C-alpha positions as CSV (number, residue, x, y, z in Angstrom):
1,M,-11.6,-6.4,-10.5
2,K,-9.3,-7.6,-7.7
3,T,-9.4,-6.2,-4.2
4,V,-6.2,-5.1,-2.4
5,L,-6.1,-4.4,1.3
6,V,-3.6,-1.6,2.3
7,T,-3.0,-1.4,6.0
8,G,-1.7,2.0,7.2
9,G,-3.3,3.3,4.0
10,A,-3.7,6.8,5.3
11,G,0.0,7.3,5.9
12,N,2.4,9.0,3.5
13,L,3.3,5.8,1.8
14,G,-0.1,4.2,2.1
15,R,-1.9,7.1,0.4
16,R,0.5,7.1,-2.5
17,A,0.5,3.3,-3.0
18,S,-3.3,3.2,-2.7
19,V,-3.8,5.9,-5.4
20,I,-1.4,4.1,-7.8
21,L,-3.2,0.8,-7.2
22,A,-6.6,2.4,-7.8
23,Q,-5.3,4.1,-11.0
24,K,-4.1,0.7,-12.2
25,G,-7.6,-0.7,-11.9
26,Y,-7.6,-2.4,-8.5
27,R,-10.3,-2.0,-5.9
28,V,-8.4,-0.7,-2.9
29,R,-9.5,-1.1,0.7
30,V,-7.7,1.3,2.9
31,F,-7.5,0.3,6.6
32,D,-6.4,2.8,9.2
33,L,-7.4,4.3,12.5
34,P,-10.7,6.1,12.8
35,E,-9.0,9.4,13.4
36,A,-6.7,9.1,10.3
37,D,-7.1,11.6,7.5
38,V,-8.5,9.6,4.5
39,A,-9.9,12.6,2.5
40,F,-7.7,11.6,-0.4
41,A,-9.9,8.5,-0.9
42,D,-12.9,10.7,-1.9
43,E,-11.1,11.6,-5.1
44,Q,-10.7,8.0,-6.3
45,D,-13.6,5.8,-7.4
46,N,-11.9,2.6,-6.6
47,I,-10.9,3.3,-3.0
48,E,-13.0,2.3,0.0
49,V,-12.1,3.0,3.6
50,V,-12.5,0.7,6.5
51,T,-11.4,2.1,9.9
52,G,-10.3,0.2,12.9
53,D,-7.5,-1.0,15.1
54,L,-4.9,-3.5,13.8
55,G,-5.0,-5.2,17.2
56,R,-8.8,-5.9,17.2
57,R,-9.9,-9.0,15.5
58,S,-13.4,-7.6,15.2
59,D,-12.0,-4.7,13.1
60,L,-9.8,-6.9,11.0
61,G,-12.6,-9.2,9.9
62,P,-14.4,-6.6,7.7
63,A,-11.1,-5.3,6.4
64,C,-9.9,-8.7,5.2
65,K,-13.2,-10.1,3.9
66,G,-13.0,-11.0,0.2
67,I,-9.6,-9.5,-0.5
68,D,-7.3,-10.9,-3.2
69,W,-4.0,-9.3,-2.0
70,A,-2.8,-7.6,1.1
71,V,-0.2,-4.8,1.5
72,H,0.9,-4.4,5.1
73,L,2.3,-1.0,5.8
74,A,0.9,-0.1,9.2
75,A,3.6,0.2,11.9
76,I,4.8,2.4,14.8
77,M,7.9,4.1,13.5
78,P,10.9,5.6,15.2
79,P,11.2,7.5,17.4
80,L,7.9,6.5,18.9
81,S,8.7,2.8,18.5
82,E,11.7,3.3,20.8
83,T,9.9,5.4,23.5
84,N,6.5,3.7,23.6
85,R,7.2,0.0,23.7
86,E,3.8,-1.0,24.8
87,L,2.2,0.6,21.7
88,A,4.9,-0.6,19.4
89,Q,4.5,-4.2,20.6
90,K,0.7,-4.0,20.2
91,V,0.8,-2.7,16.7
92,N,4.1,-3.9,15.2
93,V,4.2,-7.4,16.6
94,E,0.8,-8.4,17.9
95,G,-1.0,-6.4,15.2
96,T,0.9,-8.2,12.4
97,R,0.2,-11.6,13.9
98,A,-3.5,-10.7,14.2
99,L,-3.5,-9.7,10.5
100,L,-1.9,-13.0,9.5
101,N,-4.7,-14.8,11.3
102,A,-7.4,-12.7,9.7
103,L,-6.3,-12.8,6.1
104,P,-7.8,-15.3,3.7
105,A,-5.5,-18.2,3.3
106,D,-5.0,-17.7,-0.4
107,A,-4.3,-13.9,-0.2
108,P,-0.7,-13.2,-0.9
109,L,1.0,-10.6,1.4
110,V,3.4,-7.7,0.5
111,F,5.1,-6.7,3.7
112,A,7.0,-3.5,4.3
113,S,10.0,-4.5,6.4
114,S,13.1,-2.4,6.9
115,V,16.9,-2.4,6.4
116,A,16.9,-1.5,10.1
117,T,16.8,-5.3,10.6
118,Y,20.5,-5.4,9.5
119,G,21.9,-3.0,12.1
120,P,25.1,-1.2,11.1
121,A,26.3,-2.1,7.6
122,Q,29.1,-4.6,7.6
123,Q,29.4,-4.8,3.8
124,E,30.5,-2.1,1.3
125,I,27.1,-2.5,-0.4
126,V,24.7,-4.5,1.7
127,K,23.3,-7.6,0.1
128,L,20.5,-9.9,1.3
129,D,23.0,-12.2,3.0
130,H,24.0,-9.5,5.4
131,P,23.5,-10.6,9.0
132,Q,20.3,-9.3,10.6
133,Q,21.5,-7.8,13.9
134,P,19.2,-4.9,14.6
135,V,20.4,-2.3,17.2
136,E,17.1,-0.5,17.5
137,L,13.7,-1.8,18.8
138,Y,12.0,-0.9,15.5
139,G,14.5,-3.2,13.6
140,S,13.9,-6.0,16.1
141,D,10.1,-5.6,15.5
142,K,10.5,-5.9,11.8
143,L,12.8,-8.9,12.1
144,R,10.2,-10.6,14.3
145,N,7.5,-9.8,11.7
146,E,9.6,-11.4,8.9
147,K,10.0,-14.6,10.9
148,D,6.3,-14.7,11.8
149,I,5.3,-14.2,8.1
150,L,7.6,-16.9,6.9
151,A,6.4,-19.2,9.6
152,D,2.8,-18.5,8.5
153,G,3.6,-20.2,5.2
154,R,1.5,-18.0,2.9
155,R,2.7,-16.6,-0.4
156,C,4.5,-13.4,0.3
157,A,7.0,-10.8,-0.7
158,I,9.2,-9.0,1.9
159,L,10.5,-5.6,1.1
160,R,13.4,-4.3,3.2
161,I,13.0,-0.6,2.7
162,S,15.7,2.0,3.3
163,G,15.0,5.4,4.9
164,I,12.3,7.3,2.9
165,S,12.8,10.9,1.8
166,V,9.5,12.7,1.9
167,P,9.1,15.8,-0.3
168,A,7.4,18.0,2.2
169,L,8.2,21.0,4.5
170,L,9.2,18.9,7.5
171,E,11.3,20.0,10.4
172,I,14.9,18.8,10.2
173,P,15.5,16.1,12.7
174,R,17.8,17.0,15.7
175,P,19.8,15.0,15.6
176,W,19.7,13.4,12.1
177,F,19.2,9.6,12.1
178,F,22.8,9.0,10.9
179,T,26.3,10.1,11.7
180,L,28.2,12.8,9.8
181,N,30.4,10.4,7.9
182,Q,28.1,7.4,7.7
183,K,27.2,5.9,4.3
184,M,23.5,6.3,3.5
185,E,21.2,5.6,0.7
186,Y,17.6,6.8,1.1
187,V,14.8,6.6,-1.5
188,H,12.1,8.9,-2.7
189,L,8.7,8.4,-1.2
190,D,7.0,8.1,-4.6
191,D,9.5,5.5,-5.7
192,V,8.7,3.3,-2.7
193,A,5.0,3.6,-3.5
194,L,5.7,2.5,-7.0
195,A,7.7,-0.5,-5.8
196,V,4.9,-1.5,-3.4
197,A,2.2,-1.1,-6.0
198,A,4.3,-3.1,-8.6
199,C,4.3,-6.1,-6.2
200,V,0.6,-6.6,-6.4
201,D,-0.5,-9.3,-8.8
202,N,3.2,-9.9,-9.6
203,Q,3.9,-13.6,-9.4
204,E,7.6,-13.1,-9.8
205,I,8.0,-11.4,-6.5
206,L,6.3,-14.1,-4.4
207,G,8.7,-16.0,-2.2
208,R,11.3,-13.2,-2.5
209,T,12.9,-10.7,-0.1
210,L,13.9,-7.5,-1.9
211,Q,15.8,-4.4,-0.9
212,I,14.2,-1.1,-1.8
213,A,16.5,1.9,-1.9
214,G,17.2,4.8,-4.2
215,G,20.1,3.4,-6.3
216,G,23.6,4.7,-7.0
217,D,22.6,8.4,-7.3
218,W,21.4,8.3,-3.7
219,R,24.6,6.8,-2.3
220,M,26.3,9.5,-0.2
221,T,27.4,10.3,3.3
222,G,25.3,11.8,6.1
223,E,27.1,15.1,5.6
224,D,26.3,15.1,1.8
225,Y,22.6,14.5,2.5
226,S,22.2,17.0,5.3
227,R,24.1,19.8,3.5
228,A,21.8,19.5,0.5
229,V,18.6,19.5,2.6
230,C,19.8,22.4,4.7
231,A,20.6,24.4,1.5
232,A,17.2,23.6,0.1
233,F,15.6,25.2,3.2
234,D,18.1,28.1,3.3
235,M,19.3,26.8,6.7
236,P,22.9,27.1,7.8
237,F,24.6,23.8,7.7
238,R,26.3,24.4,11.1
239,M,22.9,24.1,12.7
240,A,22.7,20.4,11.8
241,T,23.4,17.7,14.5
242,Y,24.1,14.0,14.1
243,R,24.0,10.7,15.9
244,E,27.2,9.8,17.7
245,E,26.9,6.1,16.9
246,I,26.1,4.4,13.6
247,A,22.6,3.0,13.6
248,W,21.6,1.2,10.4
249,S,22.0,3.4,7.3
250,G,24.2,2.0,4.5
251,W,24.4,1.4,0.7
252,Y,22.2,-1.4,-0.6
253,H,22.2,-3.8,-3.5
254,T,19.0,-3.1,-5.5
255,D,19.6,-4.5,-8.9
256,R,17.1,-7.3,-8.5
257,S,14.4,-5.2,-7.0
258,Q,14.8,-2.6,-9.8
259,Q,14.7,-5.3,-12.4
260,L,11.4,-6.7,-11.1
261,L,9.7,-3.5,-10.0
262,Q,11.1,-0.7,-12.1
263,Y,10.6,1.9,-9.3
264,Q,13.7,4.0,-9.2
265,R,12.3,7.1,-11.0
266,H,13.6,10.0,-8.9
267,T,17.2,11.1,-8.5
268,F,18.4,12.8,-5.3
269,A,18.6,16.0,-7.3
270,D,14.9,15.7,-8.1
271,Y,14.2,15.4,-4.4
272,I,16.2,18.4,-3.5
273,N,14.6,20.4,-6.3
274,E,11.2,19.5,-4.9
275,L,12.2,20.7,-1.4
276,K,13.5,24.0,-2.9
277,A,10.2,24.6,-4.8
278,L,8.1,23.9,-1.7
279,Y,10.3,26.2,0.4
280,Q,10.1,29.0,-2.1
281,E,6.3,28.6,-2.3
282,A,6.0,28.7,1.5
283,I,8.0,32.0,1.8
284,G,6.2,33.6,-1.1
285,S,9.1,33.8,-3.6
């Protein structure tokens, strides 16, 4: 039985990817902060938890010992990555470098990068040859990570992941992370977890960079997306606010990633229906 390390394994994506991997027969080692909620691991025979700080070599040693594959999901995300640069630098940049040094030399790495490395879309449908010109600090961190990983020389797969839609009762961002008319293509959380898990022990993905997004059904404008989410929560659309300048959302070419990973299982309508069901349950209908 092969052992897979999942950093950030207690996060939304980490939990789902870890469970999928455990159900596929891998021994999963979840690595996250001591205060993280890892109760989900108790329900899976193949999941062990190692707590620690990504920036401490003494913590990374036990986490990396004897692993066969590594999935690196741990990161400081926006908006915290933009407001607490000291923490983001420590985790996103220095933490990733520390992980590279701690991993066994023969352990392949699956790295969760971001389409934020591109900055504003300059192509109708963004392809891998799109210039990487991030406009936010988070995108700059991920671009630095990609360069460090490639310089490390180990076998790896880099996943540039679009915005992730989480089926949960979350507060609507004010403002949204996109402009009203901006093209955007998010992806369901469960589908990203499927993509990540499908990379492990998959020799075809090594040496590749792949874009992970929802597919044609998820291609819309910021207004389309926000109207649907507001309606699911019975919230007046006029209450929604938006960015004034385009950040990084766009439409993405995912034919190759879908061919290799077969992860696009949820439509945008599926996502909205999940939100509606959660909302109706919460209000007792």
